[in-house]
C-alpha positions as CSV (number, residue, x, y, z in Angstrom):
1,M,109.6,116.1,95.3
2,E,108.3,112.8,96.6
3,T,110.0,111.0,99.5
4,L,110.1,107.3,100.2
5,K,110.3,105.7,103.6
6,H,110.2,102.0,104.4
7,V,107.9,101.4,107.4
8,N,109.3,98.8,109.8
9,R,107.1,96.9,112.2
10,A,106.8,98.5,115.7
11,V,105.8,95.4,117.7
12,S,106.0,91.7,117.0
13,D,104.9,89.0,119.4
14,A,103.1,85.7,119.4
15,R,99.8,87.4,118.6
16,G,101.2,89.0,115.4
17,L,102.7,92.3,114.5
18,I,101.8,96.0,114.6
19,T,103.1,98.4,111.9
20,N,102.5,102.1,112.5
21,I,102.0,103.3,109.0
22,F,101.2,107.0,109.3
23,E,100.9,109.9,111.8
24,G,99.1,113.1,110.8
25,R,95.8,114.5,109.6
26,V,94.0,112.4,107.0
27,E,90.6,113.1,105.6
28,H,90.3,110.2,103.2
29,V,91.6,106.6,102.9
30,A,91.1,104.3,99.9
31,L,92.2,100.7,99.3
32,I,93.2,100.4,95.7
33,T,94.4,97.4,93.7
34,S,96.3,97.6,90.4
35,K,97.2,95.0,87.8
36,K,100.8,94.6,86.6
37,G,101.4,96.9,83.7
38,S,98.7,99.4,84.6
39,V,99.4,103.1,85.2
40,R,97.6,105.4,87.7
41,G,97.9,109.1,88.5
42,N,99.2,111.4,85.8
43,H,97.9,114.4,87.8
44,Y,98.8,116.7,90.7
45,H,96.9,118.3,93.5
46,K,96.8,122.0,94.2
47,E,96.4,121.5,98.0
48,D,96.0,117.9,98.8
49,H,99.0,116.1,100.3
50,Q,98.9,112.4,99.4
51,Y,100.5,109.3,100.8
52,I,100.6,105.8,99.4
53,Y,101.4,102.8,101.6
54,L,102.1,99.7,99.5
55,I,100.7,96.6,101.1
56,S,101.8,94.2,98.4
57,G,103.4,94.2,95.0
58,A,105.7,96.8,93.4
59,F,105.6,100.0,91.3
60,E,107.7,102.8,89.9
61,S,106.6,106.2,91.2
62,H,107.3,108.9,88.7
63,S,107.0,112.6,89.7
64,V,107.6,116.0,88.3
65,D,107.6,119.4,90.1
66,V,105.0,121.4,88.2
67,Q,106.7,124.6,89.2
68,N,110.0,123.4,87.8
69,P,109.3,120.7,85.1
70,N,113.0,119.9,84.7
71,K,112.9,118.5,88.2
72,R,111.9,114.8,87.7
73,Q,112.2,111.7,89.9
74,M,111.6,108.0,89.8
75,L,111.3,105.8,92.9
76,N,111.1,102.0,93.1
77,V,108.4,101.2,95.6
78,R,108.2,97.8,97.4
79,A,105.7,96.4,99.9
80,G,106.0,98.2,103.2
81,D,107.1,101.5,101.7
82,L,105.3,104.8,102.2
83,V,105.4,107.4,99.4
84,D,104.9,111.0,100.5
85,T,103.6,113.3,97.7
86,P,103.2,117.0,98.6
87,P,101.0,119.4,96.6
88,L,102.1,120.6,93.2
89,I,104.1,117.4,92.6
90,A,102.7,115.6,89.5
91,H,102.8,111.9,90.1
92,A,102.1,108.6,88.3
93,Q,102.5,105.0,89.3
94,K,103.5,102.3,86.9
95,F,102.8,98.9,88.4
96,T,105.5,96.3,87.9
97,E,103.5,93.6,89.8
98,D,99.9,93.1,90.8
99,S,99.6,95.4,93.8
100,A,97.4,96.6,96.7
101,F,97.9,99.9,98.4
102,L,96.3,102.4,100.8
103,A,96.0,106.0,99.4
104,L,95.7,108.5,102.2
105,S,94.8,112.1,101.5
106,T,94.7,115.3,103.6
107,R,91.5,116.5,101.7
108,Q,88.1,114.8,101.5
109,R,87.1,113.2,98.3
110,E,83.5,114.5,98.3
111,S,82.0,115.3,94.9
112,G,83.5,118.5,93.6
113,K,86.3,118.8,96.2
114,Y,88.6,116.1,94.6
115,E,87.9,117.2,91.0
116,S,88.6,120.9,91.8
117,D,92.0,120.1,93.4
118,T,93.1,117.5,90.9
119,I,94.8,118.7,87.7
120,A,95.7,116.3,84.8
121,F,99.4,116.3,84.0
122,Q,101.2,113.8,81.9
123,V,104.2,112.6,83.9
């Protein structure tokens, strides 16, 4: 299932702060904004491992294990949180505030690669 981790700042001084959001292999990063009340996702990935870092706003992250559809989960995500979604976990985000987030993926989003790995699934 999905995991949720709040990312604390690593360094803070007179110049500002540094927050180490993610360590690992990433092939694609997107900056996405979503309006309050909108829904994104409703799919799963066969191979892609996806991470969402919420910059601002809030959303509910709903997920279902496609290999065991009775296994469902809902996480309340706030600014500074990182959601980790492994392959074969269907996911959807319902935005409870206007939001901005980074979507990090372990697979490239070239034409054909994303579509062949992304399967529609109503969460």
